[in-house]
SETI-135979 format. One record per residue: residue in one letter; residue number from 1; chain; x, z negated, y negated of N, C-alpha, C in turn. Coordinates in Angstrom, 1 decimal, padded with zeros to 4 digits. Layout:
BEGIN
SITE   residu   num   chaine   n.east     n.up   n.north   ca.east    ca.up   ca.north   c.east     c.up   c.north
SITE        A   NUM        A        X        Z         Y         X        Z          Y        X        Z         Y
...
***
This chain:
BEGIN
SITE   residu   num   chaine   n.east     n.up   n.north   ca.east    ca.up   ca.north   c.east     c.up   c.north
SITE        M     1        A    016.0   -011.9    -012.3     015.8   -011.4     -013.7    014.3   -011.1    -013.9
SITE        A     2        A    013.6   -012.0    -014.3     012.2   -011.9     -014.5    011.8   -010.8    -015.6
SITE        F     3        A    012.7   -010.7    -016.6     012.3   -009.7     -017.6    012.4   -008.3    -017.2
SITE        M     4        A    013.0   -008.0    -016.0     013.1   -006.6     -015.5    012.0   -006.4    -014.5
SITE        D     5        A    011.2   -007.3    -014.1     010.2   -007.2     -013.1    009.1   -006.2    -013.5
SITE        G     6        A    008.9   -006.0    -014.8     007.8   -005.1     -015.3    007.7   -003.7    -014.7
SITE        C     7        A    008.8   -003.0    -014.6     008.9   -001.7     -014.1    008.8   -001.6    -012.6
SITE        E     8        A    009.5   -002.4    -011.9     009.6   -002.4     -010.5    008.5   -003.1    -009.8
SITE        S     9        A    007.9   -004.1    -010.4     006.9   -005.0     -009.7    005.6   -004.2    -009.4
SITE        K    10        A    005.4   -003.1    -010.2     004.2   -002.3     -010.0    004.3   -001.6    -008.7
SITE        Y    11        A    005.5   -001.3    -008.2     005.7   -000.7     -006.9    005.6   -001.6    -005.7
SITE        R    12        A    005.7   -002.9    -006.0     005.6   -003.9     -004.9    004.3   -004.5    -004.7
SITE        T    13        A    003.4   -004.4    -005.7     002.1   -005.0     -005.7    001.1   -004.1    -005.0
SITE        P    14        A    000.5   -004.6    -003.9    -000.5   -003.7     -003.2   -001.8   -003.5    -004.1
SITE        V    15        A   -002.3   -002.3    -003.9    -003.5   -001.9     -004.7   -004.7   -001.7    -003.8
SITE        S    16        A   -005.8   -002.2    -004.2    -007.1   -002.1     -003.4   -007.6   -000.6    -003.6
SITE        E    17        A   -007.9    000.0    -002.4    -008.4    001.3     -002.4   -009.5    001.5    -001.4
SITE        D    18        A   -010.5    002.3    -001.7    -011.5    002.5     -000.7   -011.2    003.8     000.1
SITE        R    19        A   -011.3    003.7     001.4    -011.1    004.9      002.2   -012.4    005.1     003.1
SITE        I    20        A   -012.7    006.3     003.4    -013.8    006.7      004.2   -013.5    006.6     005.7
SITE        C    21        A   -014.3    005.9     006.5    -014.0    005.8      007.9   -014.3    007.1     008.6
SITE        P    22        A   -013.4    007.7     009.4    -013.7    009.0      010.0   -014.7    008.9     011.1
SITE        V    23        A   -015.0    007.7     011.6    -016.0    007.6      012.7   -017.4    007.4     012.2
SITE        C    24        A   -017.6    006.5     011.2    -019.0    006.2      010.8   -019.3    006.7     009.4
SITE        G    25        A   -018.3    007.0     008.6    -018.5    007.5      007.2   -018.6    006.4     006.2
SITE        K    26        A   -018.5    005.1     006.5    -018.6    004.0      005.6   -017.3    003.9     004.8
SITE        E    27        A   -017.4    003.3     003.6    -016.2    003.0      002.8   -015.6    001.7     003.3
SITE        V    28        A   -014.3    001.7     003.4    -013.6    000.5      003.9   -012.5    000.2     002.9
SITE        E    29        A   -012.4   -001.1     002.4    -011.3   -001.4      001.5   -010.0   -001.6     002.2
SITE        V    30        A   -009.0   -000.9     001.8    -007.6   -001.1      002.3   -006.7   -001.4     001.2
SITE        F    31        A   -005.6   -002.0     001.5    -004.6   -002.3      000.5   -003.4   -001.3     000.7
SITE        T    32        A   -003.0   -000.6    -000.4    -002.0    000.3     -000.3   -000.8    000.0    -001.3
SITE        N    33        A    000.3    000.5    -000.9     001.5    000.4     -001.8    002.1    001.7    -001.8
SITE        R    34        A    002.1    002.4    -003.0     002.6    003.8     -003.2    002.0    004.7    -002.2
SITE        G    35        A    000.6    004.6    -002.0    -000.1    005.5     -001.1   -000.1    005.2     000.4
SITE        R    36        A    000.6    004.2     000.8     000.7    003.9      002.2    000.0    002.5     002.5
SITE        I    37        A   -000.7    002.5     003.6    -001.5    001.3      003.9   -000.5    000.1     004.3
SITE        V    38        A   -000.7   -001.0     003.6     000.2   -002.2      003.8   -000.2   -003.0     005.0
SITE        E    39        A   -001.5   -003.2     005.3    -001.9   -004.0      006.4   -003.1   -003.4     007.1
SITE        D    40        A   -003.2   -003.7     008.4    -004.4   -003.1      009.1   -005.7   -003.5     008.5
SITE        A    41        A   -006.6   -002.6     008.5    -008.0   -002.8      007.9   -009.0   -002.3     009.0
SITE        V    42        A   -010.0   -003.2     009.3    -010.9   -002.8      010.3   -012.3   -002.5     009.7
SITE        C    43        A   -012.8   -001.4     010.2    -014.2   -001.0      009.8   -015.2   -001.8     010.6
SITE        P    44        A   -016.4   -002.0     010.1    -017.4   -002.7      010.9   -017.7   -002.0     012.2
SITE        C    45        A   -017.5   -000.7     012.3    -017.8    000.1      013.6   -016.6   -000.1     014.6
SITE        G    46        A   -015.5   -000.7     014.1    -014.4   -001.0      015.1   -013.2   -000.1     014.8
SITE        Y    47        A   -013.3    000.9     014.0    -012.1    001.8      013.7   -011.1    001.0     012.9
SITE        V    48        A   -009.8    001.1     013.3    -008.7    000.4      012.6   -007.9    001.4     011.8
SITE        F    49        A   -007.8    001.1     010.5    -006.8    001.8      009.7   -005.5    001.1     009.9
SITE        K    50        A   -004.5    001.7     010.5    -003.2    001.1      010.8   -002.3    001.0     009.6
SITE        A    51        A   -001.5    000.0     009.6    -000.5   -000.2      008.5    000.5    000.9     008.7
SITE        E    52        A    001.0    001.5     007.6     002.0    002.5      007.7    003.4    002.0     007.2
SITE        E    53        A    004.4    002.5     007.7     005.8    002.1      007.4    006.0    002.3     005.9
SITE        Q    54        A    006.6    001.4     005.2     006.9    001.5      003.8    008.3    002.0     003.6
SITE        E    55        A    008.4    002.9     002.6     009.7    003.4      002.2    010.4    002.5     001.2
SITE        P    56        A    011.6    002.1     001.4     012.2    001.2      000.4    012.5    002.0    -000.9
SITE        L    57        A    012.4    001.2    -002.0     012.7    001.8     -003.3    014.2    002.2    -003.4
SITE        K    58        A    014.4    003.3    -003.9     015.8    003.7     -004.1    016.3    003.3    -005.5
SITE        V    59        A    017.3    002.4    -005.5     017.8    001.9     -006.7    019.2    002.4    -006.9
SITE        E    60        A    019.5    003.1    -008.0     020.8    003.5     -008.2    021.5    002.5    -009.2
SITE        R    61        A    022.6    002.1    -008.8     023.3    001.1     -009.6    024.5    001.8    -010.4
SITE        A    62        A    024.6    001.4    -011.6     025.7    001.9     -012.4    027.1    001.4    -011.9
SITE        E    63        A    028.0    002.3    -011.8     029.3    001.9     -011.4    030.1    001.2    -012.5
SITE        E    64        A    030.8    000.2    -012.2     031.5   -000.6     -013.2    032.9   -000.1    -013.4
***
């Protein structure tokens, strides 16, 4: 149902976000989904921002 993607798709699309490396202080671009890192991102100094486990969306369905 493509017409219903509008509300829920924004929660599935990763967002580019800059985070500060705790080792060297440089900004590193990471991709997040609802505040959690989607994939590993490596800083030029070697520090790795690890991907975090994603929480599934809770969808309540109407009873028939």
